[in-house]
C-alpha positions as CSV (number, residue, x, y, z in Angstrom):
1,X,0.0,0.0,0.0
2,X,1.3,3.4,-0.9
3,X,2.0,6.1,1.7
4,X,0.7,9.6,1.2
5,X,4.2,10.7,0.1
6,X,4.4,7.9,-2.4
7,X,1.0,8.8,-3.8
8,X,2.1,12.4,-4.3
9,X,5.3,11.2,-6.0
10,X,3.3,9.0,-8.3
11,X,1.2,11.9,-9.5
12,X,4.3,13.9,-10.4
13,X,5.2,11.1,-12.9
14,X,1.9,11.6,-14.8
15,X,1.8,13.7,-17.9
16,X,-1.7,15.1,-17.7
17,X,-3.1,17.7,-20.2
18,X,-4.9,20.0,-17.8
19,X,-6.4,23.5,-18.5
20,X,-7.6,26.0,-15.9
21,X,-8.6,29.6,-16.6
22,X,-7.8,29.1,-20.2
23,X,-4.2,28.2,-19.6
24,X,-2.4,24.8,-19.5
25,X,-1.4,23.8,-16.0
26,X,2.3,22.9,-16.1
27,X,2.5,21.7,-12.5
28,X,-0.8,20.1,-11.5
29,X,0.4,18.7,-8.1
30,X,1.6,22.1,-6.8
31,X,-1.1,24.3,-8.3
32,X,-2.5,26.3,-5.4
33,X,-6.2,25.8,-6.5
34,X,-5.8,22.0,-7.2
35,X,-3.4,21.2,-4.3
36,X,-6.0,21.0,-1.5
37,X,-7.9,18.4,-3.4
38,X,-4.8,16.3,-3.8
39,X,-4.2,16.6,0.0
40,X,-7.7,15.1,0.6
41,X,-6.9,12.1,-1.6
42,X,-3.6,11.7,0.2
43,X,-5.5,11.4,3.5
44,X,-7.0,8.1,2.2
45,X,-3.4,6.8,2.0
46,X,-2.2,8.3,5.2
47,X,-5.2,6.9,7.2
48,X,-4.6,3.4,5.8
49,X,-1.3,3.3,7.7
50,X,-2.6,4.5,11.0
51,X,-3.3,1.7,13.5
52,X,-6.5,3.4,14.8
53,X,-8.0,3.4,11.3
54,X,-6.6,0.2,9.9
55,X,-9.8,-1.9,10.4
56,X,-11.9,0.5,8.3
57,X,-9.2,1.6,5.8
58,X,-7.8,-1.7,4.8
59,X,-9.1,-5.1,3.6
60,X,-7.8,-8.4,2.3
61,X,-7.8,-8.9,-1.4
62,X,-10.0,-11.8,-2.6
63,X,-7.6,-12.2,-5.5
64,X,-4.2,-12.2,-3.9
65,X,-4.9,-12.5,-0.1
66,X,-2.8,-9.4,0.4
67,X,-3.6,-6.5,2.6
68,X,-4.9,-3.6,0.4
69,X,-6.4,-0.2,0.7
70,X,-10.2,-0.6,1.0
71,X,-10.7,1.8,-1.8
72,X,-9.4,-0.9,-4.2
73,X,-11.4,-3.8,-2.6
74,X,-14.4,-5.8,-3.9
75,X,-16.9,-6.3,-1.2
76,X,-17.0,-9.9,0.1
77,X,-19.6,-9.5,2.9
78,X,-22.1,-7.2,4.4
79,X,-19.4,-6.5,7.0
80,X,-17.3,-5.0,4.2
81,X,-20.2,-2.9,3.1
82,X,-20.7,-1.5,6.6
83,X,-17.0,-0.8,7.0
84,X,-17.2,1.1,3.7
85,X,-20.0,3.3,5.2
86,X,-18.0,4.0,8.3
87,X,-14.8,4.7,6.3
88,X,-16.7,7.3,4.2
89,X,-18.0,9.1,7.3
90,X,-14.6,9.0,9.0
91,X,-12.8,10.6,6.0
92,X,-15.5,13.2,5.5
93,X,-15.0,14.2,9.1
94,X,-11.2,14.3,8.8
95,X,-11.1,16.4,5.6
96,X,-14.4,18.4,5.6
97,X,-14.7,17.8,1.9
98,X,-14.9,15.2,-0.9
99,X,-11.9,12.8,-0.7
100,X,-12.6,11.6,-4.3
101,X,-11.8,7.8,-4.2
102,X,-15.4,6.5,-3.7
103,X,-16.4,6.8,-7.3
104,X,-13.6,4.5,-8.5
105,X,-14.3,2.0,-5.8
106,X,-18.0,1.9,-6.7
107,X,-17.2,1.6,-10.4
108,X,-15.0,-1.4,-9.8
109,X,-17.5,-3.2,-7.6
110,X,-20.3,-2.6,-10.1
111,X,-18.1,-3.9,-13.0
112,X,-17.2,-7.0,-11.0
113,X,-20.8,-8.0,-11.2
114,X,-21.9,-6.7,-14.6
115,X,-18.9,-8.2,-16.4
116,X,-19.7,-11.6,-14.8
117,X,-23.3,-11.4,-16.0
118,X,-22.4,-10.4,-19.5
119,X,-20.0,-13.3,-19.8
120,X,-22.7,-15.7,-18.5
121,X,-25.0,-14.6,-21.3
122,X,-22.6,-14.1,-24.2
123,X,-19.6,-16.2,-23.4
124,X,-17.3,-13.2,-23.4
125,X,-14.2,-12.8,-21.2
126,X,-14.9,-9.4,-19.7
127,X,-14.7,-10.6,-16.1
128,X,-11.3,-12.2,-16.7
129,X,-10.1,-8.9,-18.1
130,X,-11.6,-7.0,-15.3
131,X,-10.0,-9.1,-12.6
132,X,-6.6,-8.8,-14.2
133,X,-7.1,-5.0,-14.2
134,X,-8.3,-5.1,-10.6
135,X,-5.2,-6.9,-9.5
136,X,-3.1,-4.3,-11.2
137,X,-5.0,-1.5,-9.4
138,X,-4.7,-3.3,-6.0
139,X,-1.0,-4.1,-6.4
140,X,-0.2,-0.5,-7.2
141,X,-2.7,1.1,-4.8
142,X,-4.1,3.3,-7.6
143,X,-6.7,6.1,-7.5
144,X,-9.4,5.4,-10.2
145,X,-11.8,8.1,-11.5
146,X,-15.1,6.4,-12.2
147,X,-16.5,8.4,-15.1
148,X,-20.2,7.9,-15.9
149,X,-21.9,11.3,-16.6
150,X,-22.0,12.3,-20.3
151,X,-22.8,15.9,-21.3
152,X,-26.1,14.4,-22.7
153,X,-27.0,17.3,-25.0
154,X,-30.8,17.3,-25.6
155,X,-32.2,15.4,-22.6
156,X,-35.3,14.5,-24.6
157,X,-33.3,12.5,-27.2
158,X,-31.4,9.2,-26.9
159,X,-27.7,9.0,-27.7
160,X,-28.1,8.0,-31.4
161,X,-30.5,10.8,-32.1
162,X,-28.4,13.7,-30.8
163,X,-27.6,16.4,-33.3
164,X,-24.0,16.1,-32.2
165,X,-23.1,12.4,-31.6
166,X,-20.3,13.3,-29.3
167,X,-22.7,14.3,-26.5
168,X,-22.4,10.7,-25.4
169,X,-19.0,9.0,-25.4
170,X,-19.0,6.5,-28.2
171,X,-17.0,4.2,-30.5
172,X,-15.8,5.9,-33.7
173,X,-13.4,3.2,-35.0
174,X,-12.8,-0.5,-34.4
175,X,-9.2,-1.8,-35.0
176,X,-7.6,-5.2,-34.7
177,X,-5.9,-4.1,-31.5
178,X,-8.6,-2.1,-29.9
179,X,-11.1,0.8,-30.4
180,X,-11.1,4.6,-30.8
181,X,-13.5,6.6,-28.7
182,X,-14.7,10.2,-28.8
183,X,-16.8,12.3,-26.4
184,X,-16.5,13.6,-22.9
185,X,-17.4,12.9,-19.2
186,X,-18.6,15.9,-17.1
187,X,-18.5,16.7,-13.4
188,X,-15.5,14.4,-12.8
189,X,-14.6,14.6,-9.1
190,X,-10.9,14.2,-8.4
191,X,-10.1,13.5,-12.1
192,X,-6.6,15.1,-12.1
193,X,-5.7,13.3,-8.8
194,X,-6.3,9.9,-10.4
195,X,-4.0,7.4,-11.9
196,X,-6.7,5.7,-13.9
197,X,-10.0,6.6,-15.4
198,X,-12.8,4.0,-15.7
199,X,-15.5,4.8,-18.2
200,X,-19.1,3.6,-17.9
201,X,-22.3,4.3,-19.9
202,X,-24.5,6.9,-18.3
203,X,-28.1,5.6,-19.0
204,X,-30.0,2.5,-20.0
205,X,-29.8,2.0,-23.7
206,X,-31.5,0.4,-26.7
207,X,-29.9,-1.5,-29.5
208,X,-29.8,1.6,-31.6
209,X,-27.4,3.0,-29.0
210,X,-25.0,0.1,-28.9
211,X,-22.0,2.2,-30.0
212,X,-22.4,4.1,-26.8
213,X,-22.7,1.0,-24.6
214,X,-19.0,0.8,-23.7
215,X,-16.9,0.5,-20.5
216,X,-13.2,0.6,-20.3
217,X,-10.2,1.8,-18.3
218,X,-7.2,3.9,-19.3
219,X,-4.3,5.6,-17.6
220,X,-5.4,9.2,-16.8
221,X,-2.6,10.6,-19.0
222,X,-3.4,8.5,-22.1
223,X,-2.9,10.4,-25.4
224,X,-6.0,12.4,-26.4
225,X,-7.4,13.0,-22.9
226,X,-7.8,16.6,-21.8
227,X,-9.0,17.9,-18.5
228,X,-10.7,21.3,-18.2
229,X,-11.0,22.3,-14.5
230,X,-14.4,23.5,-13.2
231,X,-14.8,26.6,-11.2
232,X,-15.9,26.7,-7.6
233,X,-17.3,29.5,-5.5
234,X,-14.5,31.4,-3.8
235,X,-11.8,29.3,-5.5
236,X,-9.4,32.1,-6.1
237,X,-9.1,32.7,-2.4
238,X,-6.6,29.9,-2.5
239,X,-4.3,32.3,-4.5
240,X,-4.3,34.9,-1.7
241,X,-1.3,35.2,0.6
242,X,-3.2,34.4,3.9
243,X,-5.4,31.3,4.6
244,X,-8.1,32.6,6.9
245,X,-10.5,33.4,4.1
246,X,-10.2,29.9,2.6
247,X,-12.2,28.4,5.5
248,X,-10.7,24.9,5.2
249,X,-7.0,25.6,5.2
250,X,-5.9,22.0,4.5
251,X,-8.3,20.2,2.1
252,X,-10.6,20.7,-0.8
253,X,-12.1,19.1,-3.9
254,X,-12.3,19.6,-7.6
255,X,-14.3,18.7,-10.7
256,X,-13.3,18.6,-14.3
257,X,-14.7,18.1,-17.8
258,X,-12.7,15.2,-19.3
259,X,-12.5,15.2,-23.1
260,X,-11.7,12.1,-25.1
261,X,-10.5,13.3,-28.5
262,X,-10.2,10.1,-30.6
263,X,-8.6,8.1,-27.8
264,X,-7.3,4.6,-28.4
265,X,-8.4,1.8,-26.0
266,X,-6.7,-1.7,-26.2
267,X,-9.0,-4.7,-26.1
268,X,-7.6,-5.9,-22.7
269,X,-8.8,-2.7,-21.1
270,X,-12.4,-3.0,-22.4
271,X,-15.1,-4.4,-20.1
272,X,-18.2,-3.8,-22.1
273,X,-18.4,-3.4,-25.9
274,X,-21.9,-2.8,-27.4
275,X,-23.7,-5.1,-25.0
276,X,-26.4,-2.4,-24.8
277,X,-28.8,-4.6,-22.8
278,X,-26.4,-4.5,-19.8
279,X,-25.8,-0.7,-19.8
280,X,-28.8,-0.2,-17.5
281,X,-27.6,-2.8,-15.0
282,X,-24.2,-1.3,-14.8
283,X,-25.7,2.2,-14.2
284,X,-28.1,1.0,-11.5
285,X,-25.5,-1.1,-9.6
286,X,-22.9,1.7,-9.7
287,X,-25.5,4.2,-8.6
288,X,-26.7,2.0,-5.7
289,X,-23.1,1.8,-4.4
290,X,-22.5,5.5,-4.9
291,X,-25.7,6.4,-3.1
292,X,-24.4,4.4,-0.1
293,X,-21.1,6.2,-0.3
294,X,-22.8,9.4,0.6
295,X,-22.2,8.5,4.2
296,X,-19.4,11.0,3.6
297,X,-21.9,13.8,3.9
298,X,-22.5,12.7,7.5
299,X,-18.8,13.1,8.1
300,X,-18.8,16.6,6.6
301,X,-21.9,17.3,8.6
302,X,-19.9,16.4,11.7
303,X,-17.5,19.2,10.8
304,X,-20.3,21.7,10.2
305,X,-22.1,20.8,13.4
306,X,-18.8,21.1,15.3
307,X,-18.2,24.5,13.7
308,X,-21.7,25.7,14.5
309,X,-21.5,24.7,18.2
310,X,-18.1,26.4,18.4
311,X,-19.3,29.7,16.8
312,X,-22.2,29.7,19.1
313,X,-19.8,29.6,22.0
314,X,-17.5,32.2,20.3
315,X,-20.6,34.4,19.9
316,X,-21.7,33.9,23.5
317,X,-25.0,32.4,22.4
318,X,-24.5,28.7,23.3
319,X,-26.9,28.8,26.2
320,X,-29.9,30.1,24.3
321,X,-32.6,27.4,24.2
322,X,-33.3,27.9,20.5
323,X,-29.6,27.5,19.6
324,X,-29.4,24.2,21.6
325,X,-32.6,23.0,19.9
326,X,-31.3,23.8,16.4
327,X,-28.0,22.0,17.1
328,X,-30.1,18.9,18.3
329,X,-32.0,19.1,15.0
330,X,-28.7,19.2,13.0
331,X,-27.5,16.1,14.8
332,X,-30.8,14.3,14.3
333,X,-30.7,15.0,10.5
334,X,-27.0,14.1,10.2
335,X,-27.4,10.8,12.1
336,X,-30.4,9.9,9.9
337,X,-28.2,10.3,6.8
338,X,-25.7,7.8,8.4
339,X,-28.5,5.4,9.3
340,X,-29.6,5.1,5.7
341,X,-26.1,4.2,4.5
342,X,-25.6,1.7,7.4
343,X,-29.0,0.1,6.7
344,X,-28.5,-0.5,3.0
345,X,-25.1,-2.0,3.7
346,X,-26.3,-4.2,6.5
347,X,-29.1,-5.5,4.3
348,X,-26.9,-6.2,1.4
349,X,-26.7,-9.5,-0.4
350,X,-24.3,-11.7,-2.4
351,X,-24.6,-11.6,-6.2
352,X,-23.7,-14.4,-8.6
353,X,-20.2,-13.0,-9.1
354,X,-19.6,-13.3,-5.4
355,X,-19.6,-9.5,-4.9
356,X,-21.9,-8.2,-2.2
357,X,-24.3,-5.5,-3.3
358,X,-26.2,-3.1,-1.1
359,X,-29.9,-3.2,-0.6
360,X,-30.8,-1.0,-3.6
361,X,-34.1,0.3,-2.2
362,X,-32.5,1.5,1.0
363,X,-29.6,2.9,-0.9
364,X,-32.0,5.1,-2.9
365,X,-33.8,6.1,0.3
366,X,-30.4,7.1,1.8
367,X,-29.5,9.3,-1.2
368,X,-33.0,10.8,-1.3
369,X,-32.4,12.0,2.3
370,X,-29.0,13.3,1.2
371,X,-30.6,15.5,-1.4
372,X,-32.4,17.4,1.4
373,X,-30.9,17.1,4.8
374,X,-27.5,18.9,4.2
375,X,-29.4,21.9,3.0
376,X,-31.4,22.1,6.2
377,X,-28.3,21.5,8.3
378,X,-26.6,24.3,6.4
379,X,-29.5,26.6,6.9
380,X,-29.4,26.0,10.6
381,X,-25.6,26.6,10.7
382,X,-26.1,29.9,8.9
383,X,-28.9,30.8,11.3
384,X,-26.7,30.3,14.3
385,X,-23.5,31.8,12.8
386,X,-25.2,35.1,12.0
387,X,-24.8,37.5,9.2
388,X,-21.1,38.2,9.9
389,X,-20.4,35.0,8.1
390,X,-21.0,36.8,4.8
391,X,-20.1,40.4,5.6
392,X,-16.8,39.8,7.4
393,X,-13.9,41.8,6.0
394,X,-10.9,40.1,4.5
395,X,-7.8,38.7,6.2
396,X,-5.9,41.6,4.5
397,X,-8.1,44.1,6.4
398,X,-7.6,42.2,9.6
399,X,-3.8,42.4,9.2
400,X,-3.9,46.0,7.8
401,X,-1.8,48.5,9.8
402,X,-4.5,51.1,9.1
403,X,-7.8,49.4,9.8
404,X,-6.8,46.1,11.4
405,X,-7.2,47.4,14.9
406,X,-10.9,48.1,14.2
407,X,-11.5,44.7,12.7
408,X,-10.0,43.1,15.8
409,X,-12.0,45.4,18.1
410,X,-15.5,45.4,16.5
411,X,-15.6,41.8,15.4
412,X,-14.7,40.3,18.8
413,X,-17.4,38.2,20.4
414,X,-16.7,36.2,23.6
415,X,-14.0,38.2,25.4
416,X,-12.0,35.0,26.0
417,X,-11.8,34.2,22.2
418,X,-9.4,35.9,19.8
419,X,-11.0,37.7,17.0
420,X,-8.9,35.7,14.5
421,X,-10.3,32.4,15.8
422,X,-13.8,33.7,15.4
423,X,-13.1,34.8,11.9
424,X,-11.6,31.4,11.1
425,X,-14.7,29.5,12.3
426,X,-17.0,31.8,10.4
427,X,-15.0,31.3,7.3
428,X,-15.2,27.5,7.7
429,X,-19.0,27.6,7.9
430,X,-19.0,29.9,4.9
431,X,-16.7,27.4,3.1
432,X,-19.0,24.5,3.8
433,X,-22.3,26.2,3.0
434,X,-21.5,28.7,0.3
435,X,-17.8,28.3,-0.7
436,X,-15.7,25.7,-2.4
437,X,-16.8,22.9,-0.1
438,X,-20.5,23.6,-0.8
439,X,-19.9,22.0,-4.2
440,X,-19.5,18.7,-2.5
441,X,-21.7,19.2,0.5
442,X,-24.7,20.8,-1.1
443,X,-24.9,20.6,-5.0
444,X,-23.2,17.2,-5.2
445,X,-25.6,16.0,-2.5
446,X,-28.4,17.1,-4.8
447,X,-27.1,15.8,-8.2
448,X,-24.2,13.4,-7.4
449,X,-25.0,9.7,-7.9
450,X,-28.2,10.8,-9.7
451,X,-30.5,13.7,-9.2
452,X,-33.5,13.4,-6.8
453,X,-36.0,12.1,-9.4
454,X,-33.7,9.2,-10.2
455,X,-34.0,7.9,-6.6
456,X,-37.8,8.4,-6.6
457,X,-38.1,6.4,-9.8
458,X,-36.1,3.6,-8.2
459,X,-38.1,3.7,-5.0
460,X,-41.3,3.5,-6.9
461,X,-40.1,0.4,-8.8
462,X,-38.8,-1.4,-5.7
463,X,-41.4,-0.8,-3.1
464,X,-44.0,-3.6,-3.0
465,X,-47.2,-1.6,-2.9
466,X,-49.4,-4.6,-3.6
467,X,-48.1,-6.4,-0.5
468,X,-48.7,-3.3,1.6
469,X,-52.3,-3.1,0.3
470,X,-52.7,-6.8,1.0
471,X,-51.8,-6.5,4.7
472,X,-54.0,-3.4,5.1
473,X,-57.0,-5.1,3.6
474,X,-56.6,-8.2,5.8
475,X,-56.4,-6.1,9.0
476,X,-59.5,-4.2,8.3
477,X,-61.6,-7.2,7.3
478,X,-61.6,-7.1,3.5
479,X,-61.3,-10.7,2.5
480,X,-62.3,-10.9,-1.1
481,X,-59.6,-11.7,-3.6
482,X,-58.2,-8.6,-5.1
483,X,-56.3,-9.5,-8.3
């Protein structure tokens, strides 16, 4: 297993083609806007070497029997699934942001099942290829970017009817030694911190869309791949000299548009090729795992609740009954998020491939809560923090020889607390609810792993309403047969 230092060194060996603010990024690892996100991924390596986290952060490979980082593991039991949930919460609480490795883990677990099922139907060897790839990932302790979301173009049209066929990543050429693909994947969390990129289809497909029903893996610096960094609210604060206004001074996240401009993929890296009838299965299995992964939001919620309690004390308002009640509500909502992830893990089951899959109904219930509760937790945090969270002068003003004395004087709360500490806590709350971390804590909670309606559709499909009607009728004395 890599150390955090070895992980950073491995990123320096990559030759990524990355653009930010219209310019090519020559040093991705040390770029001040990108660097905090790399620190968050490095934490997944660091924690795996700490004895107090070893049980959650590591697992035993079912292929080699070796000790591996859990982010490269294929779940072999419901205990594995529960440990994944706890690991996600732990890392969310340690970093206060997205730590970016869940999506690759979830992609690999989904592929371990879908490739097995495709082989069973068509006599292909996708699962053999995938297991060889998985062993490579485990042996080298790699970060994999699981890339599913296509730009989609006109949402009312399937892939093959788009005015621009590149709105969904697709095959443009078949060769003796592989294929050539073109298109893009959007919203890719942690893309430039990854060693590998795993491509999956983004929707269920029909036979007419078979050229879009592809899954494969490539090195993140493969020829023809370009990364265009997404903006985040307050992102350029990371370019400023001080660190107070960043809020989170250690960690962060990033997203990117990943463009595939006629990229070659060798056959041994392809895990689905035009098996359109399995695209929907791969999407649903990946989404179910990723909806479980949002236990990380409970971890970030732990940070926000801790910040809110602290700022209440810094403001001298911690004894107010309404403040106490609001913090109780924040904890109630946060623990409910965690409960959903634990429940779908504990109720998981073994698939034919041997991989354990979460209870998909409960995973969708978990994610449906995630689309709502962080927003309410954030609203309560802002309520308690007060308006100063968004009207606070800059760190430069605080340190100014001319006006700094007034910033220190008039923004002091509890007399036992330094004004700077109060400013730092307010900036952390701003960061989580409005700034760079709000990308992961709020908007990603809404749209990541599928927007809210996607979960509602899955819940409607999987809840057995007929059985609920049957038990209701029996208890109230309706005995006639209701077909």
